N, C-alpha and C positions, 0 to 999 in steps of 0.2 A: 215365393213371393205374391202379394199384392199386383195383381195390375191394373191401372187405371185409365181407362180409355174413355177420352174426352175431342172435345173439339175446342179450338184457342179463340174465338171468338165469339162461347156461351158465356155470358154471365151466369148461368145455375154449374158450372162446370168450374168457374173460377171462384165462385164459393165454396164449392165443395173444398178444389184443392188448396183453397185458404185454411179450411176448419182440417183435410188431415198435416198440412204443417205445424198446425200451432198446437197440434193433438200429437206429432212427431209420427205420425203412423208414416210404415216406410213403404213404396211404392214402385213402380213401375209405370211410365206415362206414355203413352202412345196415343197418338192424334186417331182419332175415329174415324175421321174421312178420309185420312192420306192411308193410313192402315188398319183398315176395319177387319173386325175377326174374320175367319174363315168360314165356310160353312162347316166344317168338321168341328170347330169352333166354339161357333156358336150351339149345335146340337150338345155340348158337351156344357154350357153355360143354361142351357134349358133346363138339364136334369138340375144346377145347382139351387134351384128356385123354384117352390112347386104352385106359382100364380100363372096363372093362364097364360097363352102368349102376346096377346094385347099389352101385360105390362112389360114388355122388352119392346115396343115399337115407340116409338116416338110421333104420336096420335095427335101432336099436333103444329107439325113436321109439312111442310111445304110438300116434297116428294111424296110423304104419305096421300097426303090429300090428290096432288097431283096421279097418283095411281088407283085412286077407287080406294085403297084399302078397308076403310071402314067397312065396304061391304062385304070384303072377301077375308079377312083374321078370322072370325071364327070356325071358318070351315078349312082355310088352310094349313096344310100337316106342318107338321115342327121340322121337316125336308125342304119344302118350299119355303119356308120364314126365313129359314136359315142359309137358305142358295140366295134369298133377293137380299136379307143383310148383308150377307156375307161383299154383293157387290155395290150395294149404296150404304156405307156406313152410318150417313142420314140418317136413315130410318132406324134408327137404336134409340132409343130414349136415351140421354146421358144423363150425368155422366154414369157408365158403367164399371162398376165395382167388383174386381171377380179375383177368388182364391183356389185353394183346391177341393172346396168346398160349399161356400156359400157367393150370391151374387147377387149385386143390388142395381135397381135403376135408379136416377133420378137422383137430388138428394133433399135428404130431411133428417136433421141431426139425429133427433131421440132412433131411427135406422142407423148410419152412423155408428153413434153412441153404443147403438145393440149385437153391431156384425164386424165395427174397424179398428175399436178399442183394445 
């Protein structure tokens, strides 16, 4: 099952969901703010994409800036990042799409076509 973590007020999430519906992609929708992935889930998600930790962070978000994470992410362990994200879903770049073998953050039609069709 593909899981679509999103934030209802996010315009990028709305675009991604529209694309998913237009392409008949089945998914389970979870609100990233109300039900962020657990620490264990985030650690598993990190293994499903070869990008660095910064890829998974919402680097343009207010919480990210307030916590001054820009200077800390590159030296942060995966466990530390997963702990932070599990406590504050707004730190996760959205939308986050996850299945049994892969994970993507953000919405890009080419990436979605390559991974979710």
